C-alpha positions in Angstrom: 0.1 0.5 -0.3 3.2 2.5 1.0 3.9 2.0 -2.6 0.7 2.9 -3.9 0.6 6.4 -1.6 4.0 6.9 -3.0 2.9 6.8 -6.7 0.5 9.3 -6.3 2.8 11.4 -5.2 1.5 11.5 -1.3 5.1 11.9 1.4 3.8 13.5 4.1 0.6 13.0 5.5 -1.5 16.3 5.8 -2.9 17.5 9.5 -6.0 15.3 9.6 -4.4 12.5 8.1 -1.7 12.6 10.8 -4.9 12.3 13.5 -7.3 10.1 11.9 -5.5 7.2 10.2 -4.3 5.4 13.4 -7.4 5.7 15.1 -8.8 4.1 12.0 -6.2 1.0 11.5 -7.2 0.6 15.2 -10.8 0.1 14.1 -11.8 3.1 16.2 -15.1 4.6 15.0 -13.8 8.0 13.6 -16.2 11.3 12.4 -13.2 13.8 10.1 -14.6 17.6 10.0 -11.8 19.9 7.8 -12.4 22.4 4.7 -12.1 20.8 1.6 -9.3 19.2 0.2 -7.7 18.5 3.5 -7.1 14.8 2.6 -10.0 13.5 4.5 -11.4 11.1 1.9 -7.6 9.9 1.5 -7.9 9.5 5.4 -10.1 7.4 5.2 -9.4 5.2 2.8 -5.8 4.3 3.8 -6.6 3.6 7.5 -9.7 1.6 5.9 -7.8 -0.6 3.4 -5.2 -1.2 6.0 -8.0 -3.0 8.1 -8.4 -5.2 5.1 -7.6 -9.3 4.8 -7.7 -10.0 1.0 -8.3 -13.7 2.0 -11.9 -12.8 2.7 -14.3 -12.0 0.3 -16.9 -10.5 2.5 -17.9 -6.3 3.2 -15.1 -5.5 5.6 -15.5 -2.2 5.3 -18.5 0.7 5.3 -18.6 4.1 4.4 -21.1 6.2 5.1 -21.1 9.5 3.1 -23.8 12.3 3.7 -24.1 12.9 -0.4 -24.0 11.4 -3.6 -21.0 13.3 -5.0 -18.7 12.7 -2.2 -20.3 8.5 -2.3 -18.3 8.6 -5.6 -15.7 10.3 -4.3 -14.7 7.9 -2.2 -15.8 4.8 -4.0 -13.2 6.5 -6.9 -10.3 6.9 -4.1 -10.5 3.4 -2.8 -10.4 2.0 -6.5 -7.3 3.9 -6.6 -5.3 2.7 -4.0 
């Protein structure tokens, strides 16, 4: 996963990512609030994808988004990683 993150040009996590990724990886419920473009979607995606066991072919992560636009953004971001 780290190779994929670097391939996207991400070198240093944004502030919101520094605060959110570890709790996501630990399986904690996380609510993020920040301005647009601050890296919230990547924080959710990285934290969530880190939890996935590729040997389990069942739903392992559920992301609830308040708008269709955000749901599509989250969906696209998760396919990039």
